[in-house]
C-alpha positions as CSV (number, residue, x, y, z in Angstrom):
1,M,-4.8,-11.2,-8.6
2,F,-3.6,-10.8,-12.2
3,N,-4.0,-13.5,-14.7
4,I,-1.0,-12.3,-16.7
5,P,2.3,-13.4,-15.1
6,A,4.3,-10.6,-16.8
7,I,2.1,-8.0,-15.0
8,T,2.4,-9.8,-11.7
9,W,6.2,-10.0,-12.0
10,A,6.5,-6.4,-13.1
11,L,4.4,-5.1,-10.1
12,T,6.4,-7.3,-7.8
13,A,9.6,-5.9,-9.0
14,V,8.4,-2.3,-8.6
15,L,7.1,-3.0,-5.1
16,L,10.3,-4.7,-4.0
17,L,12.5,-2.1,-5.5
18,S,10.5,0.6,-3.8
19,G,10.6,-1.3,-0.5
20,S,14.4,-1.7,-0.8
21,Y,14.8,2.1,-1.5
22,H,12.8,3.0,1.6
23,F,14.7,0.5,3.7
24,L,18.0,1.9,2.5
25,Q,16.8,5.4,3.3
26,A,15.8,4.2,6.8
27,T,19.3,2.9,7.5
28,K,20.8,6.2,6.3
29,S,18.6,8.4,8.3
30,H,19.8,9.7,11.7
31,Q,16.3,10.7,12.9
32,R,14.2,8.1,14.7
33,T,10.9,9.3,13.3
34,D,12.2,9.2,9.8
35,Q,13.6,5.7,10.3
36,I,10.2,4.5,11.5
37,N,8.4,6.1,8.6
38,K,10.7,4.7,6.0
39,S,10.6,1.3,7.6
40,L,6.8,1.3,7.5
41,H,6.9,2.2,3.8
42,A,9.3,-0.7,3.2
43,L,7.1,-3.1,5.1
44,M,4.0,-2.0,3.2
45,N,5.7,-2.6,-0.1
46,V,6.9,-6.1,0.9
47,L,3.4,-7.0,2.2
48,M,1.7,-5.9,-1.0
49,A,4.3,-7.8,-3.1
50,A,3.5,-10.9,-1.0
51,M,-0.2,-10.4,-1.5
52,L,0.2,-10.5,-5.3
53,W,1.3,-14.1,-4.9
54,N,-1.1,-14.9,-2.1
55,L,1.8,-15.7,0.3
56,V,1.2,-16.5,4.0
57,P,-2.6,-15.9,3.9
58,S,-2.8,-17.2,7.4
59,T,-1.2,-13.9,8.6
60,T,-3.8,-11.7,6.9
61,L,-5.2,-10.4,10.3
62,A,-1.7,-9.6,11.6
63,Q,-0.8,-7.8,8.4
64,T,-4.0,-5.7,8.4
65,A,-3.4,-4.8,12.1
66,V,0.1,-3.7,11.4
67,L,-0.9,-1.5,8.4
68,T,-3.8,-0.1,10.3
69,G,-1.5,0.9,13.2
70,A,0.9,2.5,10.6
71,A,-2.0,4.5,9.2
72,L,-2.9,5.7,12.7
73,W,0.8,6.6,13.3
74,F,0.8,8.9,10.3
75,V,-2.5,10.5,11.3
76,I,-1.0,11.2,14.7
77,Q,2.0,12.9,13.0
78,A,-0.2,14.9,10.8
79,G,-2.2,16.2,13.7
80,A,0.8,16.9,15.9
81,R,1.4,20.3,17.4
82,P,3.9,22.6,15.5
83,E,6.5,22.4,18.3
84,F,7.1,18.8,17.6
85,K,9.5,19.4,14.7
86,T,10.4,15.7,14.2
87,L,6.8,15.0,13.2
88,C,4.9,16.5,10.3
89,A,5.5,20.2,10.3
90,G,4.0,22.7,8.0
91,N,1.0,22.3,5.6
92,Q,3.0,20.4,3.0
93,G,4.4,18.0,5.7
94,R,0.9,17.4,7.1
95,L,-0.6,16.7,3.7
96,K,2.3,14.3,3.0
97,C,1.6,12.4,6.2
98,L,-2.1,12.3,5.5
99,Y,-1.5,10.8,2.1
100,H,0.9,8.2,3.7
101,S,-1.9,7.4,6.2
102,L,-4.3,6.9,3.3
103,S,-1.8,4.6,1.5
104,M,-1.3,2.5,4.6
105,A,-5.0,2.3,5.2
106,G,-5.6,1.4,1.5
107,A,-3.0,-1.4,1.8
108,A,-4.8,-2.7,4.9
109,V,-8.1,-2.6,3.2
110,M,-6.7,-4.4,0.1
111,I,-5.2,-7.2,2.2
112,A,-8.4,-7.6,4.2
113,M,-10.4,-7.8,1.0
114,M,-8.1,-10.3,-0.6
115,G,-8.1,-12.3,2.7
116,Q,-11.9,-12.5,2.6
117,V,-12.1,-13.4,-1.0
118,T,-9.5,-16.2,-0.8
119,T,-10.9,-17.7,2.4
120,G,-13.8,-20.2,2.1
121,H,-16.0,-21.2,5.0
122,V,-17.6,-24.6,5.3
123,P,-21.2,-24.4,6.6
124,A,-21.7,-25.7,10.1
125,G,-23.8,-28.9,10.6
126,G,-23.5,-32.5,9.6
127,M,-22.8,-33.6,6.0
128,S,-22.3,-37.0,4.6
129,M,-18.8,-37.9,3.6
130,P,-19.6,-38.5,-0.1
131,N,-21.0,-34.9,-0.4
132,A,-18.3,-33.3,1.8
133,H,-15.9,-32.6,-1.0
134,H,-18.5,-31.1,-3.2
135,S,-19.9,-29.0,-0.4
136,M,-16.5,-27.6,0.5
137,A,-15.7,-26.9,-3.1
138,A,-18.9,-25.0,-3.6
139,A,-18.6,-23.1,-0.3
140,A,-15.4,-21.2,-1.2
141,P,-16.6,-19.7,-4.5
142,S,-20.0,-18.8,-3.0
143,T,-18.4,-17.2,0.0
144,A,-15.9,-15.3,-2.1
145,A,-18.6,-14.1,-4.4
146,A,-20.7,-12.9,-1.5
147,T,-17.9,-11.1,0.1
148,F,-16.6,-9.6,-3.2
149,D,-20.1,-8.2,-4.0
150,H,-19.9,-5.9,-1.0
151,S,-16.6,-4.3,-2.0
152,P,-16.7,-3.1,-5.6
153,G,-17.9,0.4,-4.7
154,L,-15.1,0.8,-2.2
155,A,-12.6,-0.6,-4.7
156,I,-13.7,1.8,-7.4
157,L,-13.4,4.8,-5.0
158,L,-9.9,3.8,-4.0
159,T,-8.9,3.2,-7.6
160,V,-10.0,6.7,-8.4
161,L,-8.2,8.2,-5.4
162,F,-4.9,6.4,-6.0
163,G,-5.1,7.0,-9.7
164,A,-5.5,10.8,-9.0
165,A,-2.6,10.6,-6.6
166,A,-0.4,9.0,-9.2
167,V,-1.2,11.9,-11.6
168,V,-0.4,14.5,-8.9
169,F,2.9,12.9,-8.2
170,I,3.8,12.7,-11.9
171,L,3.0,16.4,-12.2
172,L,5.2,17.2,-9.2
173,L,8.0,15.1,-10.7
174,V,7.8,16.9,-14.1
175,R,7.5,20.3,-12.4
176,F,10.5,19.8,-10.1
177,R,13.6,21.1,-11.8
178,V,17.2,21.5,-10.5
179,T,18.6,24.8,-11.6
180,K,22.2,25.3,-12.8
181,T,22.9,27.6,-9.9
182,T,21.9,25.1,-7.2
183,L,24.6,24.1,-4.7
184,R,25.9,20.6,-4.8
185,D,24.4,19.4,-1.5
186,T,21.0,21.1,-2.3
187,A,21.0,19.4,-5.7
188,A,21.5,16.0,-4.0
189,S,18.6,16.8,-1.7
190,R,16.4,17.7,-4.6
191,L,17.4,14.6,-6.5
192,S,16.2,12.6,-3.4
193,V,12.9,14.5,-3.5
194,R,12.5,13.7,-7.2
195,A,13.2,10.0,-6.5
196,E,10.5,10.0,-3.8
197,H,8.0,11.7,-6.1
198,G,8.8,9.0,-8.7
199,L,8.3,6.2,-6.2
200,E,5.2,7.7,-4.9
201,A,3.8,7.9,-8.4
202,L,4.7,4.3,-9.1
203,G,3.2,3.2,-5.7
204,A,0.0,5.0,-6.3
205,A,-0.3,3.6,-9.8
206,V,0.2,0.1,-8.5
207,M,-2.4,0.6,-5.8
208,A,-4.9,1.9,-8.4
209,M,-4.2,-1.1,-10.7
210,M,-4.6,-3.6,-7.8
211,F,-7.9,-2.0,-6.6
212,A,-9.1,-1.9,-10.2
213,T,-9.0,-5.7,-10.4
214,M,-11.3,-5.8,-7.4
215,S,-13.9,-3.5,-8.8
């Protein structure tokens, strides 16, 4: 995706660190719903890191299906009735779940777009053996170009959305302060919230950068 190896390695490190953090939080949580949510975030980060290196492209359909299901799962949580306390409760919780649904759907769209671009199709019909190699070589770029031409508008829209999300999370991170009178356990909880805001900002920025390369 990126022609500069340093950028690819840096984004890979950010995604894997974020995925490791979410996985660790999932193992520490005692609530089943939170375990599922954190695990899905960890999986999404790992899949995006793999996409940067075009790993296991044969599983593109499965990856897209899993992330689409994850997006639907967060939508269900956001629309759950108030009595289901383990799901998204309150306006802030619902907005959080809606954003997580958007990020899962965005990752699914990105993997699908990359899968279409990197997959070439050989036209059906007979071809002579001497021309087969040249026809196959020409088919992949033309197919990729044709597919890619249909996605820049969507890529630009998602770039703007995730860029705005990164700015919002940065503002939340800067605004969030731990007062001197805060109790120790509450301070630890707030530190966790700040860590999540920081990771959300990084994740949104990475998504915006990756979509920007597709626009």
